[in-house]
N, C-alpha and C positions, 0 to 999 in steps of 0.2 A: 221210448222213442219209437214212433211208427216208422215202418219200413217205407221208403219212398215209392210212390206209385206214378205210373204214366197214364194220364187220362185227359179229357179236354181241359181240365183245370190245373193239372200238375204235369211237369215234364222231368225226365231223368236222362242224364248222359253219363255213360261209364267212361272214366278216364283211364281204364286199364290199357296196358300196352307197354311199350318200351319207354322208360324214363331215363334220366341221367343220374348216376350215383357216384359219390365221391367219399372215400374213407378218410377219416380225420383222427388218426391215432394220436396226434399231438395236440388235439383240441384247439386248433387254430382257426377253424372255420368262422366262428362268431366274430372274432376280432378282424379277420380278413374280409368281412362283409359278405360271406356266402349266403346270408339270409336274403340278400337282394338279388341273388342269382350268382352262378359260378360257371366256370369253364373247366375243361380238363376232366370231365367225368367219364364214366364207362356206361354203356347201354346196360340197363337192367330191366327184367320183366317185373311188372307190377300187376296183380298181386303175386308175391312169391317171397322166399327168404333169400337174402344175399348169401347166407352160408351154403346154400345149395348151388349157387350160380358161379362162385369164384373159389376155385380150389385152394388158392394161396391165402384166402381170407375165411376159410371154412370155420376156424375156431375163434374168429374175431367177434366180439360182442359189444364193442364200444361205439363211440360217436360216429355216425354215418349220415350223409346228407343225400336227400333225393330231390330231384327237380324235374318239372315238366311245364309245358306251356299250353294254353288253350285260348280259343276265341269263344265268345258267346254266340249261340245260334241266332239266326235272324228271327226277330219277333220277341226275343226275351227283353224285358223292359223293367228296369229297377223301379220305375214309378208305379207299376201295376202289379209287380210280383216281388216276392222275397226269394232271393237266390241263396242257396246253401251249398255247403260242402260237407259230405258225409264220408267218414273213414270207417270201414267195416272192422278193422283191427290194425293196430300198430304195436309191435312187441319190442321194448316194454314201455319206454318213455318216449313221447313224441312232442315236438314243438313245430308249429306251423306258421308260415308267413305267406302272404299273398301280396305280390307287387311291393315287397319290402315291409309291409305292415304286419306286425305280429297279431295272429288271430287267437292264439292261446296254446295250451298244452294239455296233454292227457296222460295219465299214468294207468298202466294195466293193459296187458295184451289180449284180453279176452272179451272186451265189450266194445260196441261202436261208439263213436263220438262225432259231433257235428258242430259247424260254425255258420253263423249268418254272415255272408260275405257281401251283402247288398251294397254297403257303403263303399267297398274297396275294389269291386270287380270292374273291369273295363270292357268295352265292346270287343276289343282285340288285344292281342299280345299280352295276355296275363301270364305272370311268372309265379308258379306255385313251388315253394320250397318246404321241405319237411326234414327235420333232424330227428333221427331215431337212435336210441341206444338201449341195449339189453343187458347191461352189466349185472352180474349176480349180486344180490344183497340179501341179508337176513330178513329185512322188512318188506320184501317184495313177495308177490304171489306167482308161483310157489317160491319159497325162500331158497337162497343159494349162499355159497360161501360160509356154510355152517360146519363146525367140527363133525366128524363122522360119529354116528351112534355106536358106542362100543357093543351094543347088543346085536349088531349085524354080524352075521357069520363071515369068516374070511376077510375081515376088514383090512388086514395087512396085505393080503394078496390082491385084493380088488379095490383099487382107488379109482374114484370117479373122475373123469375129465370131461368137461370142466367140473369144478368142485361143487356138485349139486347134491341135495338130499332127496332127489327124485330120480326116476329111472328113464328119463328121456332127454334128448338134446334141446337146449333152450334156443331154438331157431329165432332169428331176429329179422325185422323188416316190416314192410307193409304186406300183411298176410291176407287181406281181403280187399275187395274192390273199393276204389275211391270214386264217389258219385258226385256229379254236379246236379243240383236239383232246383226246381222252382215250386213254390206254393203261392196261392193268392195271399195278398196282404192280410186279409181276414180268413183264417183257415183253422181247421181242427189240427192240433198238434199232438194230442195224446188221448187215450181212452182208458177209463177205469171201469171195470165190471165188479160189482159186489153182489154176491149170491147169498141167499138165506134159505133155510129149510123150514117150512111151516110146522108148527107143532113142536113137541118136545122130543129131543133126540135121546135115545137110550144108549 
């Protein structure tokens, strides 16, 4: 995935700033229609971890909803451009909606992901909603909620919290910038470089 560029043919807008955030420990947001927009949220900085910004939710890793709004800049035109939304990182599982339309989801907190929003974006009053959760699980990277390895020293005296098999806290949230991008309808989307050494390698 090429990093977005700003030039005469491509534009980039950083949506970083203060979004709205709402915790969902009862997992009620989807049924309540929060994917179409919600009220009663708290201001939260993006990019950042919610664990660092809310002391009372420091150890919370479960369902959490983000929301922001934006307008398209003057001159952006879906007929001539492809409009995209790029997330630098969301830890760990993310689902994304734009104006109530599900764009997709992404698993893994360490790689960027992007969506083509050309058919769904409006000139004004767009509502972007993201649900993020970082619940520890053995099949995630890195794995969590695994029994401690008995080979570790002082296992009885030193219990990890949360129950991880790694030595850092699993911070959750939108950890890198969220970018609004345009490219020409016909554009280079990726590059592959293949190298060869002439002659015989010893």
